[in-house]
FIVO-772926 format. One line per 10 residues: number of its first residue (from 1); their letters; for each residue x, y, z of C-alpha. Coordinates in nm, 2 decimals, padded with zeros to 4 digits. Last residue first. Layout:
% residues N
NUM) a) X/Y/Z  ...
***
This chain:
% residues 313
313) vtvmvlheee) 00.73/03.43/01.11  00.77/03.09/01.30  00.53/02.83/01.26  00.49/02.63/01.61  00.66/02.36/01.73  00.43/02.19/01.98  00.59/02.02/02.33  00.35/02.31/02.49  00.01/02.09/02.29  00.14/01.79/02.56
303) kyvqlvkttl) 00.04/01.99/02.86  -00.36/02.06/02.72  -00.37/01.65/02.76  -00.28/01.65/03.08  -00.61/01.78/03.17  -00.79/01.55/03.02  -00.62/01.25/03.27  -00.70/01.46/03.57  -01.04/01.47/03.47  -01.08/01.08/03.34
293) ewvdrttcdp) -00.95/01.03/03.69  -01.25/01.27/03.84  -01.51/01.13/03.63  -01.40/00.75/03.72  -01.39/00.78/04.09  -01.72/00.97/04.11  -01.92/00.74/03.94  -02.02/00.82/03.55  -02.00/00.43/03.36  -02.37/00.33/03.54
283) hlvtfwsrds) -02.49/00.66/03.34  -02.68/00.94/03.42  -02.75/00.95/03.78  -02.38/00.96/03.87  -02.35/01.27/03.71  -02.50/01.47/03.98  -02.30/01.35/04.23  -02.40/01.10/04.53  -02.05/00.96/04.59  -02.12/01.06/04.94
273) ieddgpvvvg) -01.84/01.28/05.01  -01.91/01.42/04.63  -02.28/01.56/04.73  -02.47/01.73/04.51  -02.83/01.82/04.59  -02.82/02.11/04.35  -02.57/02.13/04.15  -02.26/02.40/04.20  -02.17/02.62/03.92  -01.78/02.76/03.98
263) yvqlainivt) -01.73/02.85/03.65  -01.43/02.61/03.60  -01.60/02.36/03.80  -01.94/02.32/03.56  -01.71/02.33/03.24  -01.54/02.01/03.41  -01.83/01.84/03.48  -01.92/01.88/03.14  -01.63/01.76/03.01  -01.66/01.42/03.27
253) aailqpshal) -02.03/01.38/03.19  -01.97/01.34/02.83  -01.68/01.13/02.85  -01.80/00.93/03.06  -02.10/00.82/02.86  -01.88/00.77/02.53  -01.76/00.54/02.72  -01.32/00.53/02.81  -01.07/00.39/02.63  -01.09/00.53/02.28
243) vlpshyidql) -01.15/00.85/02.33  -00.83/00.87/02.57  -00.63/00.82/02.22  -00.58/01.19/02.27  -00.61/01.53/02.05  -00.97/01.38/02.06  -01.01/01.56/02.39  -01.02/01.91/02.21  -01.33/01.92/02.06  -01.50/01.80/02.37
233) lmwilhvlpl) -01.35/02.07/02.57  -01.45/02.36/02.34  -01.81/02.21/02.29  -01.84/02.26/02.69  -01.69/02.52/02.71  -01.92/02.75/02.42  -02.22/02.55/02.64  -02.11/02.66/02.93  -02.12/03.05/02.85  -02.28/03.17/03.16
223) sdftdsglwd) -02.60/03.33/03.18  -02.78/03.09/03.00  -02.74/02.75/03.27  -02.82/03.03/03.58  -03.12/03.22/03.44  -03.26/02.88/03.24  -03.26/02.66/03.59  -02.99/02.46/03.80  -03.17/02.11/03.77  -03.38/02.20/03.44
213) klslmyhliy) -03.05/02.34/03.22  -02.87/02.00/03.37  -03.13/01.73/03.24  -03.06/01.98/02.89  -02.71/01.94/02.91  -02.72/01.55/03.00  -02.90/01.49/02.68  -02.69/01.79/02.44  -02.41/01.55/02.60  -02.47/01.22/02.51
203) khpldvkmkf) -02.55/01.32/02.16  -02.24/01.43/02.14  -02.04/01.16/02.34  -01.96/00.93/01.97  -02.10/00.60/01.87  -01.85/00.55/01.60  -01.97/00.42/01.29  -01.68/00.26/01.05  -01.65/-00.11/01.14  -01.46/-00.23/00.84
193) glvrmlllea) -01.23/-00.40/01.03  -01.07/-00.06/01.13  -00.75/-00.24/00.99  -00.95/-00.30/00.70  -01.12/00.03/00.66  -00.80/00.23/00.72  -00.61/-00.02/00.43  -00.89/00.07/00.17  -00.90/00.50/00.25  -00.50/00.44/00.21
183) qilsdrmsfy) -00.57/00.33/-00.13  -00.79/00.66/-00.20  -00.55/00.87/-00.05  -00.24/00.76/-00.23  -00.44/00.71/-00.56  -00.54/01.15/-00.48  -00.15/01.20/-00.41  -00.06/01.11/-00.74  -00.32/01.30/-00.90  -00.22/01.59/-00.73
173) pdlalppdgr) 00.15/01.55/-00.81  00.04/01.52/-01.15  -00.22/01.78/-01.17  -00.01/02.05/-00.99  -00.04/02.12/-00.66  -00.18/02.42/-00.48  00.08/02.67/-00.41  00.30/02.70/-00.11  00.22/02.96/00.22  00.20/02.72/00.46
163) rvcsigvnii) 00.31/02.32/00.32  00.15/02.16/00.61  -00.20/02.34/00.61  -00.17/02.38/00.24  -00.12/02.04/00.18  -00.44/01.92/00.40  -00.65/02.20/00.25  -00.60/02.14/-00.10  -00.61/01.72/-00.03  -00.93/01.79/00.13
153) drikidddev) -01.05/01.96/-00.08  -00.99/01.75/-00.40  -01.15/01.48/-00.22  -01.45/01.68/-00.17  -01.65/01.73/00.07  -02.02/01.65/00.18  -02.08/01.51/00.51  -02.31/01.19/00.52  -02.17/01.11/00.87  -02.04/00.77/00.71
143) ksglyictsg) -01.88/01.00/00.37  -01.73/01.24/00.55  -01.56/01.00/00.82  -01.44/00.79/00.47  -01.23/01.14/00.37  -01.16/01.30/00.72  -01.00/01.00/00.78  -00.80/01.03/00.44  -00.70/01.31/00.52  -00.50/01.18/00.85
133) ilypdyeelt) -00.37/00.90/00.73  -00.17/01.13/00.48  -00.11/01.34/00.77  00.03/01.05/01.02  00.26/00.88/00.73  00.27/00.52/00.79  00.53/00.26/00.90  00.73/00.43/01.12  00.39/00.64/01.27  00.33/00.28/01.40
123) tisffkhyyt) 00.00/00.06/01.33  -00.25/-00.09/01.58  -00.34/00.17/01.78  -00.22/00.43/01.55  -00.56/00.31/01.33  -00.74/00.33/01.64  -00.65/00.74/01.71  -00.70/00.82/01.34  -01.05/00.66/01.31  -01.15/00.84/01.65
113) aataitlvsa) -00.97/01.17/01.49  -01.23/01.09/01.19  -01.52/01.04/01.38  -01.50/01.32/01.59  -01.40/01.57/01.30  -01.71/01.44/01.12  -01.97/01.48/01.39  -01.83/01.82/01.42  -01.95/01.90/01.08  -01.70/01.99/00.84
103) klkigceiiy) -01.62/02.37/00.73  -01.29/02.23/00.58  -01.11/02.44/00.75  -01.24/02.35/01.06  -01.16/01.97/00.96  -00.84/02.06/00.86  -00.76/02.20/01.18  -00.90/01.91/01.37  -00.73/01.64/01.14  -00.41/01.83/01.21
93) ragafhnynk) -00.43/01.86/01.56  -00.46/01.43/01.55  -00.15/01.46/01.34  00.00/01.68/01.55  -00.10/01.44/01.93  00.02/01.13/01.73  00.32/01.19/01.64  00.60/01.39/01.39  00.60/01.77/01.42  00.87/02.00/01.22
83) tydvphnfre) 00.65/01.96/00.91  00.35/02.02/01.11  00.46/02.39/01.18  00.19/02.46/01.40  -00.01/02.80/01.34  -00.05/03.02/01.67  -00.38/03.06/01.85  -00.48/03.44/01.82  -00.90/03.42/01.83  -00.90/03.15/02.01
73) khllniqllq) -00.68/03.22/02.31  -00.85/03.60/02.34  -01.17/03.36/02.37  -01.03/03.16/02.64  -00.89/03.48/02.80  -01.19/03.65/02.79  -01.45/03.37/02.95  -01.19/03.37/03.22  -01.21/03.73/03.28  -01.61/03.72/03.33
63) sghtsitsyt) -01.57/03.41/03.54  -01.37/03.50/03.76  -01.58/03.85/03.81  -01.81/03.65/03.91  -02.15/03.63/03.65  -02.53/03.74/03.72  -02.50/04.10/03.81  -02.25/04.09/03.51  -02.43/03.96/03.24  -02.75/04.15/03.37
53) kasinmnqvn) -02.58/04.45/03.26  -02.48/04.36/02.95  -02.85/04.23/02.85  -02.97/04.60/02.97  -02.71/04.73/02.71  -02.78/04.53/02.43  -03.18/04.61/02.48  -03.12/05.01/02.52  -02.90/05.01/02.21  -03.15/04.77/02.01
43) kkasqssdee) -03.45/05.02/02.11  -03.20/05.30/02.00  -03.17/05.20/01.68  -03.54/05.15/01.69  -03.57/05.46/01.68  -03.37/05.58/01.42  -03.34/05.99/01.46  -03.02/05.93/01.69  -02.86/05.74/01.43  -02.53/05.87/01.44
33) kkkrrikriv) -02.49/05.84/01.78  -02.68/05.51/01.81  -02.40/05.35/01.57  -02.12/05.42/01.79  -02.36/05.25/02.13  -02.33/04.97/01.90  -01.97/04.98/01.84  -01.94/05.00/02.21  -02.13/04.70/02.28  -01.99/04.46/02.05
23) thkpqragdg) -01.61/04.55/02.24  -01.78/04.50/02.54  -01.89/04.16/02.45  -01.58/04.04/02.34  -01.46/03.91/01.95  -01.60/03.61/01.81  -01.36/03.34/01.71  -01.35/03.27/01.35  -01.03/03.14/01.33  -00.86/03.00/01.59
13) ggginggaaa) -00.98/02.70/01.70  -00.80/02.46/01.47  -00.40/02.39/01.48  -00.29/02.08/01.27  -00.16/02.05/00.94  -00.04/01.80/00.74  00.19/01.63/00.45  00.09/01.44/00.21  00.38/01.17/00.26  00.36/00.86/00.07
3) tam) 00.24/00.52/00.21  00.18/00.35/-00.09  -00.01/00.00/-00.05
***
């Protein structure tokens, strides 16, 4: 089977981050001064100001700072130099970055990352190029999740991530890469045992968040950016093969619990000493011990990012 290097890129997260709320408010206030004659504009500004005051009242000072720091980090995330990173973490990061640039669904990205970790749990980096396999995982995952992504786009985005600034491939190198990816797809399916469907934690997170919203109340749940942080944590956990070692229910409960701990949210009736945490009622795998052990492992994943070699300007 051909194992030619496809080159790859990993480093998702920074593109498209929202601006901090105070920036939006300043823009609206400037618009108000320019359109004093418009009653609708005045009403919109007033509603925005009320919303901002309500958020400040409910949120703690630490929560506000954390939210701003998270958005700031996402917006200015430095690109990874994949030519100088040749490890499993970089390969998973490549899949996430390419998936975001291809506008793939979160299910496609998670499925592709799962394929990647399964593949390299059986094979080694010495045998196969991680970025060719990463691109193949995206291609196969898009088919399984009915995500309309063209193989041409996968190749072009993958090459642009690995060889940043280079022009698209000429016809001959492109078709050579295309043939390698198609052959790698057959190899990937064989290594996976033709078990294409992955039980992802995303559906469980949605179910658990709806239950939490009822327990906490809409005011508390909606006043903090919990949903944003939960989805960000879930995406980041796919940098690690932890997703293979733990059930999707346990992963979902752990990610939500980390977000609650970050913002200091206490669920009514929560008693960790008596092993009656809120997540223990969700699934037999979600014991207090298992959730906190997985929490420790998830936090260790972020330390691996420190060893990545970034692109130098």
